[in-house]
C-alpha positions in Angstrom: 0.3 -0.1 0.1 2.7 2.7 0.3 3.9 2.0 -3.2 -0.2 2.5 -4.4 0.1 6.0 -1.9 3.7 6.9 -3.6 2.1 6.6 -7.1 -0.6 8.8 -5.9 1.0 12.0 -4.7 3.9 11.0 -7.7 1.9 10.9 -10.9 0.0 14.5 -10.3 3.6 16.0 -10.1 4.6 14.1 -13.2 2.0 15.2 -15.6 2.5 18.5 -14.1 6.0 18.8 -15.3 5.1 17.0 -18.4 2.4 19.5 -19.4 -1.2 18.2 -18.1 -3.2 21.2 -17.1 -3.5 20.9 -13.2 -7.0 20.0 -13.9 -6.1 17.0 -16.2 -3.8 16.0 -13.2 -6.3 16.2 -11.0 -8.8 14.5 -12.4 -5.9 11.6 -12.9 -5.0 11.4 -9.5 -8.4 11.5 -8.4 -9.5 8.3 -10.6 -6.2 6.3 -9.2 -7.5 7.2 -6.0 -10.2 5.3 -6.4 -8.5 2.6 -8.2 -6.6 2.3 -5.1 -8.9 2.5 -2.6 -11.0 -0.3 -4.6 -8.1 -2.7 -4.7 -7.3 -2.4 -1.0 -11.2 -3.0 -0.6 -10.8 -6.5 -2.4 -7.6 -7.4 -0.7 -9.0 -6.8 2.6 -11.9 -9.0 1.6 -9.9 -11.8 0.1 -7.8 -11.8 3.1 -10.9 -12.2 5.4 -12.2 -14.9 3.5 -9.5 -16.8 3.0 -8.9 -16.6 6.9 -12.4 -17.5 7.5 -11.8 -20.7 4.8 -8.5 -21.4 7.0 -10.5 -21.5 10.2 -13.3 -24.2 9.0 -10.5 -26.4 7.6 -8.7 -26.5 10.4 -12.0 -27.0 12.3 -12.8 -30.5 10.2 -9.1 -31.9 11.0 -9.7 -34.3 13.5 -7.6 -33.8 16.5 -3.9 -34.8 16.4 -4.5 -38.1 19.1 -7.2 -39.7 16.3 -4.9 -39.5 13.3 -2.0 -41.1 14.8 -4.0 -44.0 15.7 -6.1 -44.2 12.8 -6.4 -47.5 10.7 -7.9 -46.2 7.4 -6.2 -44.4 4.2 -3.5 -45.6 2.0 -0.7 -45.7 4.5 -2.0 -48.8 6.6 -1.2 -52.5 5.5 -4.8 -53.6 4.4 -3.0 -57.1 4.5 -0.8 -57.7 2.1 3.0 -57.6 3.2 4.2 -57.9 -0.6 6.0 -55.3 -2.4 5.2 -57.1 -6.2 2.6 -56.9 -7.6 2.2 -60.8 -8.2 0.3 -62.2 -5.7 1.7 -64.8 -3.4 -0.4 -67.7 -5.6 1.2 -67.0 -8.9 
């Protein structure tokens, strides 16, 4: 946000130095300020939404105790102790 504020101040100075009228520079500054403010609002909104999604995802996770002793999932043995794809009956 510091760069956005800096550019909102720098743009009118550059425009006036290069021959734009004060009115034109003021309109450009106002437009730049509106776009910067809208981006700030959207950024804050997305940060709040991401934080809410993160909290909800953490609430859905089972506790650490349950995850340690879980028997489901791909890391379980499922009765087969061979590393190859061939069955013992082949």
